[in-house]
Biopython code that builds the backbone (N, CA, C, O; Angstrom):
import numpy as np
from Bio.PDB.StructureBuilder import StructureBuilder

atoms = [
    (1, "MET", "N", (60.326, 99.192, 125.343)),
    (1, "MET", "CA", (60.120, 99.902, 124.236)),
    (1, "MET", "C", (60.386, 99.108, 123.255)),
    (1, "MET", "O", (61.477, 98.558, 123.107)),
    (2, "LYS", "N", (59.346, 98.973, 122.455)),
    (2, "LYS", "CA", (59.981, 97.486, 121.510)),
    (2, "LYS", "C", (59.994, 97.995, 120.384)),
    (2, "LYS", "O", (59.500, 99.117, 120.267)),
    (3, "PRO", "N", (60.559, 97.325, 119.222)),
    (3, "PRO", "CA", (61.766, 97.477, 117.835)),
    (3, "PRO", "C", (60.538, 98.406, 117.393)),
    (3, "PRO", "O", (60.767, 99.613, 117.318)),
    (4, "ARG", "N", (59.395, 97.990, 117.128)),
    (4, "ARG", "CA", (58.732, 98.853, 116.101)),
    (4, "ARG", "C", (58.238, 100.368, 116.414)),
    (4, "ARG", "O", (57.941, 101.224, 115.580)),
    (5, "ALA", "N", (58.224, 100.487, 117.935)),
    (5, "ALA", "CA", (58.013, 101.791, 118.250)),
    (5, "ALA", "C", (59.391, 102.618, 118.308)),
    (5, "ALA", "O", (59.352, 103.830, 118.096)),
    (6, "ARG", "N", (60.426, 102.073, 118.551)),
    (6, "ARG", "CA", (61.810, 102.348, 118.393)),
    (6, "ARG", "C", (61.731, 103.053, 116.858)),
    (6, "ARG", "O", (62.153, 104.189, 116.644)),
    (7, "LEU", "N", (61.084, 102.140, 115.763)),
    (7, "LEU", "CA", (62.004, 102.461, 114.664)),
    (7, "LEU", "C", (60.643, 103.846, 114.293)),
    (7, "LEU", "O", (60.897, 104.845, 113.619)),
    (8, "ASP", "N", (59.342, 103.567, 114.886)),
    (8, "ASP", "CA", (58.530, 104.909, 114.840)),
    (8, "ASP", "C", (59.083, 106.147, 115.300)),
    (8, "ASP", "O", (59.322, 107.158, 114.640)),
    (9, "ARG", "N", (59.208, 105.988, 116.194)),
    (9, "ARG", "CA", (59.952, 107.228, 116.970)),
    (9, "ARG", "C", (61.703, 107.711, 116.267)),
    (9, "ARG", "O", (62.213, 108.770, 116.635)),
    (10, "ALA", "N", (62.205, 107.067, 115.577)),
    (10, "ALA", "CA", (63.369, 107.179, 114.784)),
    (10, "ALA", "C", (62.737, 108.011, 113.419)),
    (10, "ALA", "O", (63.238, 108.995, 112.876)),
    (11, "ARG", "N", (61.419, 107.262, 113.026)),
    (11, "ARG", "CA", (61.089, 108.017, 112.053)),
    (11, "ARG", "C", (60.809, 109.375, 111.928)),
    (11, "ARG", "O", (61.297, 110.166, 111.122)),
    (12, "GLN", "N", (59.745, 109.634, 113.044)),
    (12, "GLN", "CA", (59.636, 110.943, 113.487)),
    (12, "GLN", "C", (60.494, 111.963, 113.701)),
    (12, "GLN", "O", (60.285, 113.146, 113.430)),
    (13, "LEU", "N", (61.610, 111.424, 114.264)),
    (13, "LEU", "CA", (63.044, 112.484, 114.693)),
    (13, "LEU", "C", (63.333, 112.680, 113.400)),
    (13, "LEU", "O", (63.413, 113.853, 113.035)),
    (14, "LEU", "N", (63.555, 111.609, 112.410)),
    (14, "LEU", "CA", (64.552, 111.935, 111.172)),
    (14, "LEU", "C", (63.276, 113.171, 110.048)),
    (14, "LEU", "O", (63.628, 114.000, 109.210)),
    (15, "ASP", "N", (62.074, 112.879, 110.418)),
    (15, "ASP", "CA", (60.942, 113.613, 109.563)),
    (15, "ASP", "C", (60.925, 115.007, 110.056)),
    (15, "ASP", "O", (60.328, 115.782, 109.310)),
    (16, "THR", "N", (61.491, 115.575, 111.256)),
    (16, "THR", "CA", (61.161, 116.735, 111.700)),
    (16, "THR", "C", (62.171, 117.592, 110.945)),
    (16, "THR", "O", (63.335, 117.206, 110.829)),
    (17, "PRO", "N", (61.825, 118.546, 110.520)),
    (17, "PRO", "CA", (62.821, 119.683, 109.993)),
    (17, "PRO", "C", (63.982, 120.583, 110.677)),
    (17, "PRO", "O", (63.607, 120.949, 111.791)),
    (18, "PRO", "N", (64.708, 120.844, 110.493)),
    (18, "PRO", "CA", (66.117, 121.045, 111.217)),
    (18, "PRO", "C", (65.841, 122.284, 111.846)),
    (18, "PRO", "O", (65.296, 123.158, 111.172)),
    (19, "PRO", "N", (66.208, 122.556, 113.349)),
    (19, "PRO", "CA", (66.096, 123.554, 113.943)),
    (19, "PRO", "C", (66.438, 125.141, 113.096)),
    (19, "PRO", "O", (67.181, 125.258, 112.122)),
    (20, "ALA", "N", (65.831, 126.029, 113.638)),
    (20, "ALA", "CA", (66.208, 127.112, 112.482)),
    (20, "ALA", "C", (67.566, 128.097, 113.202)),
    (20, "ALA", "O", (67.504, 128.589, 114.329)),
    (21, "PRO", "N", (68.905, 128.250, 112.142)),
    (21, "PRO", "CA", (69.646, 128.596, 113.014)),
    (21, "PRO", "C", (69.743, 130.189, 113.231)),
    (21, "PRO", "O", (69.503, 131.172, 112.530)),
    (22, "LEU", "N", (70.241, 129.957, 114.622)),
    (22, "LEU", "CA", (70.819, 131.264, 115.545)),
    (22, "LEU", "C", (71.141, 132.615, 114.927)),
    (22, "LEU", "O", (71.620, 132.595, 113.793)),
    (23, "ALA", "N", (70.964, 133.659, 115.457)),
    (23, "ALA", "CA", (71.409, 135.027, 114.851)),
    (23, "ALA", "C", (72.826, 134.657, 115.203)),
    (23, "ALA", "O", (73.164, 134.038, 116.212)),
    (24, "GLY", "N", (73.701, 135.161, 114.143)),
    (24, "GLY", "CA", (75.208, 135.045, 114.523)),
    (24, "GLY", "C", (75.895, 133.489, 114.105)),
    (24, "GLY", "O", (77.032, 133.018, 114.145)),
    (25, "GLN", "N", (74.950, 133.139, 113.811)),
    (25, "GLN", "CA", (75.748, 131.613, 113.469)),
    (25, "GLN", "C", (75.601, 131.368, 112.028)),
    (25, "GLN", "O", (74.498, 131.341, 111.483)),
    (26, "LEU", "N", (76.860, 131.167, 111.332)),
    (26, "LEU", "CA", (77.294, 131.293, 109.825)),
    (26, "LEU", "C", (77.909, 130.257, 109.582)),
    (26, "LEU", "O", (78.611, 129.849, 110.507)),
    (27, "ALA", "N", (77.897, 129.543, 108.450)),
    (27, "ALA", "CA", (78.720, 128.599, 107.648)),
    (27, "ALA", "C", (80.609, 129.156, 107.484)),
    (27, "ALA", "O", (80.954, 130.135, 106.821)),
    (28, "VAL", "N", (81.316, 128.487, 108.057)),
    (28, "VAL", "CA", (82.671, 128.949, 108.026)),
    (28, "VAL", "C", (83.068, 128.787, 106.727)),
    (28, "VAL", "O", (82.769, 127.730, 106.172)),
    (29, "GLU", "N", (83.709, 129.663, 106.103)),
    (29, "GLU", "CA", (84.295, 129.981, 104.658)),
    (29, "GLU", "C", (85.411, 129.106, 104.689)),
    (29, "GLU", "O", (86.341, 129.778, 105.132)),
    (30, "VAL", "N", (85.717, 128.199, 104.498)),
    (30, "VAL", "CA", (87.333, 127.239, 104.147)),
    (30, "VAL", "C", (87.667, 127.804, 102.661)),
    (30, "VAL", "O", (86.748, 128.016, 101.870)),
    (31, "PRO", "N", (88.886, 128.013, 102.355)),
    (31, "PRO", "CA", (89.541, 128.958, 101.507)),
    (31, "PRO", "C", (89.784, 127.344, 100.092)),
    (31, "PRO", "O", (90.489, 126.347, 100.246)),
    (32, "ALA", "N", (89.230, 127.572, 99.326)),
    (32, "ALA", "CA", (90.026, 126.795, 97.939)),
    (32, "ALA", "C", (91.056, 126.564, 97.541)),
    (32, "ALA", "O", (91.407, 125.459, 97.127)),
    (33, "ASP", "N", (91.694, 127.495, 97.587)),
    (33, "ASP", "CA", (93.074, 127.958, 97.269)),
    (33, "ASP", "C", (94.458, 127.501, 97.783)),
    (33, "ASP", "O", (95.477, 128.057, 97.374)),
    (34, "ARG", "N", (94.503, 126.414, 98.744)),
    (34, "ARG", "CA", (95.265, 125.628, 99.187)),
    (34, "ARG", "C", (96.333, 125.082, 98.426)),
    (34, "ARG", "O", (96.205, 124.414, 97.400)),
    (35, "PRO", "N", (97.174, 125.337, 98.870)),
    (35, "PRO", "CA", (98.410, 124.559, 97.628)),
    (35, "PRO", "C", (98.394, 122.939, 98.026)),
    (35, "PRO", "O", (98.646, 122.515, 99.154)),
    (36, "PRO", "N", (98.052, 122.137, 96.896)),
    (36, "PRO", "CA", (98.225, 120.689, 97.285)),
    (36, "PRO", "C", (99.205, 120.148, 98.006)),
    (36, "PRO", "O", (100.254, 120.755, 98.222)),
    (37, "ARG", "N", (98.931, 118.805, 98.504)),
    (37, "ARG", "CA", (99.818, 118.479, 99.335)),
    (37, "ARG", "C", (100.814, 117.566, 98.785)),
    (37, "ARG", "O", (100.447, 116.620, 98.088)),
    (38, "VAL", "N", (102.155, 117.794, 99.066)),
    (38, "VAL", "CA", (103.159, 117.213, 98.657)),
    (38, "VAL", "C", (104.184, 116.098, 99.201)),
    (38, "VAL", "O", (104.804, 116.146, 100.264)),
    (39, "CYS", "N", (104.221, 115.009, 98.157)),
    (39, "CYS", "CA", (105.452, 114.103, 99.039)),
    (39, "CYS", "C", (106.547, 114.658, 99.956)),
    (39, "CYS", "O", (107.394, 115.380, 99.429)),
    (40, "GLY", "N", (106.617, 114.434, 101.114)),
    (40, "GLY", "CA", (107.630, 114.950, 102.336)),
    (40, "GLY", "C", (108.568, 113.922, 102.548)),
    (40, "GLY", "O", (109.147, 113.963, 103.633)),
    (41, "HIS", "N", (108.919, 112.817, 101.612)),
    (41, "HIS", "CA", (109.645, 112.120, 101.829)),
    (41, "HIS", "C", (111.722, 112.404, 101.296)),
    (41, "HIS", "O", (112.207, 112.165, 100.190)),
    (42, "GLY", "N", (112.010, 112.617, 101.780)),
    (42, "GLY", "CA", (113.642, 112.756, 101.573)),
    (42, "GLY", "C", (114.036, 114.342, 102.082)),
    (42, "GLY", "O", (113.364, 115.272, 102.527)),
    (43, "ASN", "N", (115.572, 114.139, 101.760)),
    (43, "ASN", "CA", (116.064, 115.965, 101.735)),
    (43, "ASN", "C", (116.924, 116.234, 100.340)),
    (43, "ASN", "O", (117.858, 115.449, 100.179)),
    (44, "PRO", "N", (116.820, 116.789, 99.773)),
    (44, "PRO", "CA", (115.212, 117.736, 99.231)),
    (44, "PRO", "C", (114.162, 116.802, 99.188)),
    (44, "PRO", "O", (114.390, 115.635, 98.870)),
    (45, "ARG", "N", (112.952, 117.225, 99.497)),
    (45, "ARG", "CA", (111.832, 116.488, 99.189)),
    (45, "ARG", "C", (111.499, 116.237, 97.794)),
    (45, "ARG", "O", (111.680, 117.044, 96.883)),
    (46, "CYS", "N", (110.969, 114.992, 97.672)),
    (46, "CYS", "CA", (110.373, 113.555, 97.031)),
    (46, "CYS", "C", (109.226, 115.164, 95.599)),
    (46, "CYS", "O", (109.280, 115.484, 94.411)),
    (47, "GLY", "N", (108.601, 115.489, 96.574)),
    (47, "GLY", "CA", (107.309, 116.565, 95.997)),
    (47, "GLY", "C", (106.347, 116.044, 95.002)),
    (47, "GLY", "O", (105.755, 116.708, 94.150)),
    (48, "ALA", "N", (106.260, 114.699, 95.229)),
    (48, "ALA", "CA", (105.500, 113.958, 93.900)),
    (48, "ALA", "C", (104.074, 114.645, 94.656)),
    (48, "ALA", "O", (103.941, 114.981, 95.833)),
    (49, "VAL", "N", (103.137, 114.711, 93.596)),
    (49, "VAL", "CA", (101.507, 114.988, 93.289)),
    (49, "VAL", "C", (100.800, 113.590, 92.574)),
    (49, "VAL", "O", (100.948, 113.468, 91.358)),
    (50, "PRO", "N", (100.208, 112.778, 93.151)),
    (50, "PRO", "CA", (99.344, 113.367, 94.266)),
    (50, "PRO", "C", (99.825, 112.090, 95.497)),
    (50, "PRO", "O", (100.538, 111.115, 95.258)),
    (51, "VAL", "N", (99.257, 112.417, 96.696)),
    (51, "VAL", "CA", (99.681, 111.793, 97.480)),
    (51, "VAL", "C", (98.881, 111.209, 99.046)),
    (51, "VAL", "O", (97.917, 111.789, 99.548)),
    (52, "ARG", "N", (99.397, 110.223, 99.505)),
    (52, "ARG", "CA", (98.254, 110.167, 100.799)),
    (52, "ARG", "C", (98.844, 110.547, 101.988)),
    (52, "ARG", "O", (100.025, 110.822, 102.198)),
    (53, "PRO", "N", (97.719, 110.532, 102.897)),
    (53, "PRO", "CA", (98.117, 111.147, 104.385)),
    (53, "PRO", "C", (98.629, 109.348, 104.848)),
    (53, "PRO", "O", (98.139, 108.234, 104.658)),
    (54, "TYR", "N", (99.972, 109.938, 105.589)),
    (54, "TYR", "CA", (100.135, 108.795, 106.545)),
    (54, "TYR", "C", (100.571, 109.222, 107.998)),
    (54, "TYR", "O", (100.818, 110.423, 107.883)),
    (55, "PRO", "N", (100.825, 108.798, 109.495)),
    (55, "PRO", "CA", (101.143, 109.239, 110.344)),
    (55, "PRO", "C", (102.366, 110.022, 110.199)),
    (55, "PRO", "O", (102.465, 110.980, 110.965)),
    (56, "CYS", "N", (103.463, 109.782, 109.250)),
    (56, "CYS", "CA", (104.324, 110.102, 109.463)),
    (56, "CYS", "C", (104.688, 110.970, 107.876)),
    (56, "CYS", "O", (105.769, 110.990, 107.288)),
    (57, "GLY", "N", (103.439, 111.612, 107.486)),
    (57, "GLY", "CA", (103.172, 112.668, 106.596)),
    (57, "GLY", "C", (103.037, 112.277, 105.411)),
    (57, "GLY", "O", (103.324, 111.129, 105.071)),
    (58, "PRO", "N", (102.467, 113.397, 104.404)),
    (58, "PRO", "CA", (101.939, 112.848, 103.208)),
    (58, "PRO", "C", (103.090, 112.502, 102.650)),
    (58, "PRO", "O", (104.155, 113.119, 102.623)),
    (59, "ARG", "N", (102.637, 110.891, 101.959)),
    (59, "ARG", "CA", (103.804, 110.237, 100.667)),
    (59, "ARG", "C", (103.268, 109.999, 99.318)),
    (59, "ARG", "O", (102.073, 110.168, 99.077)),
    (60, "CYS", "N", (104.062, 109.638, 98.486)),
    (60, "CYS", "CA", (103.183, 109.594, 96.916)),
    (60, "CYS", "C", (103.624, 107.741, 97.195)),
    (60, "CYS", "O", (103.970, 107.276, 98.281)),
    (61, "ASN", "N", (103.485, 106.982, 95.930)),
    (61, "ASN", "CA", (103.123, 105.631, 95.657)),
    (61, "ASN", "C", (104.605, 105.135, 96.084)),
    (61, "ASN", "O", (104.822, 104.260, 96.922)),
    (62, "GLU", "N", (105.584, 105.850, 95.359)),
    (62, "GLU", "CA", (106.779, 104.839, 95.974)),
    (62, "GLU", "C", (107.358, 105.152, 97.077)),
    (62, "GLU", "O", (108.317, 104.416, 97.312)),
    (63, "HIS", "N", (107.076, 106.318, 98.215)),
    (63, "HIS", "CA", (107.679, 106.474, 99.265)),
    (63, "HIS", "C", (106.641, 105.794, 100.449)),
    (63, "HIS", "O", (106.977, 105.960, 101.622)),
    (64, "GLN", "N", (105.299, 104.979, 100.138)),
    (64, "GLN", "CA", (104.518, 104.606, 101.327)),
    (64, "GLN", "C", (105.314, 103.697, 102.060)),
    (64, "GLN", "O", (105.948, 102.748, 101.599)),
    (65, "PRO", "N", (105.207, 104.167, 103.579)),
    (65, "PRO", "CA", (105.411, 103.403, 104.261)),
    (65, "PRO", "C", (106.116, 102.235, 104.745)),
    (65, "PRO", "O", (107.009, 102.087, 105.579)),
    (66, "SER", "N", (105.141, 101.042, 103.607)),
    (66, "SER", "CA", (105.300, 99.820, 104.132)),
    (66, "SER", "C", (106.813, 99.357, 102.885)),
    (66, "SER", "O", (107.494, 98.339, 103.010)),
    (67, "ILE", "N", (106.973, 100.247, 101.958)),
    (67, "ILE", "CA", (108.235, 100.097, 101.167)),
    (67, "ILE", "C", (109.559, 100.499, 101.851)),
    (67, "ILE", "O", (110.611, 99.861, 101.823)),
    (68, "THR", "N", (109.253, 101.992, 102.638)),
    (68, "THR", "CA", (110.684, 102.737, 103.121)),
    (68, "THR", "C", (110.880, 101.937, 103.950)),
    (68, "THR", "O", (112.020, 101.471, 103.948)),
    (69, "HIS", "N", (109.857, 101.389, 105.065)),
    (69, "HIS", "CA", (110.354, 100.555, 106.592)),
    (69, "HIS", "C", (110.880, 99.416, 106.030)),
    (69, "HIS", "O", (110.448, 98.996, 104.956)),
    (70, "PRO", "N", (111.683, 98.918, 106.577)),
    (70, "PRO", "CA", (112.197, 97.422, 106.299)),
    (70, "PRO", "C", (111.248, 96.433, 107.560)),
    (70, "PRO", "O", (111.380, 95.226, 107.354)),
    (71, "PHE", "N", (110.448, 96.738, 108.649)),
    (71, "PHE", "CA", (110.209, 96.469, 108.831)),
    (71, "PHE", "C", (108.710, 95.772, 109.046)),
    (71, "PHE", "O", (108.367, 94.905, 109.849)),
    (72, "HIS", "N", (107.815, 96.601, 107.848)),
    (72, "HIS", "CA", (106.749, 96.345, 107.072)),
    (72, "HIS", "C", (107.061, 96.026, 105.850)),
    (72, "HIS", "O", (106.504, 96.767, 105.040)),
    (73, "ARG", "N", (107.699, 95.257, 105.402)),
    (73, "ARG", "CA", (107.885, 94.512, 103.994)),
    (73, "ARG", "C", (106.563, 94.089, 103.879)),
    (73, "ARG", "O", (105.712, 93.663, 104.660)),
    (74, "ARG", "N", (106.664, 94.461, 101.998)),
    (74, "ARG", "CA", (105.346, 93.721, 101.728)),
    (74, "ARG", "C", (105.571, 92.304, 101.560)),
    (74, "ARG", "O", (106.760, 92.013, 101.438)),
    (75, "PRO", "N", (104.683, 91.262, 101.519)),
    (75, "PRO", "CA", (104.853, 89.437, 101.402)),
    (75, "PRO", "C", (105.139, 89.450, 99.563)),
    (75, "PRO", "O", (104.526, 90.007, 98.652)),
    (76, "GLN", "N", (106.153, 88.708, 99.580)),
    (76, "GLN", "CA", (106.192, 88.737, 97.706)),
    (76, "GLN", "C", (105.597, 87.354, 97.452)),
    (76, "GLN", "O", (105.439, 86.953, 96.299)),
]
sb = StructureBuilder()
sb.init_structure("model")
sb.init_model(0)
sb.init_chain("A")
sb.init_seg("    ")
for serial, (resi, resn, name, xyz) in enumerate(atoms, 1):
    if name == "N":
        sb.init_residue(resn, " ", resi, " ")
    sb.init_atom(name, np.array(xyz, "f"), 0.0, 1.0, " ", f" {name:<3s}", serial, name[0])
structure = sb.get_structure()
């Protein structure tokens, strides 16, 4: 298949309308009243907001993993 034919085929697929929803298919409603994430560092927890997600849990700017772990030091 030539590149031009591929582009024409892709345009046709993008221009077709989406299929009609089937009976019983509904959009899932996600509750918007979830509490905000707080920093999970320390005992008792820091509790700062806003936080960023990290593999070790949500952390604020002061407790980012690069600062708290000695093997991940920032270059100075």
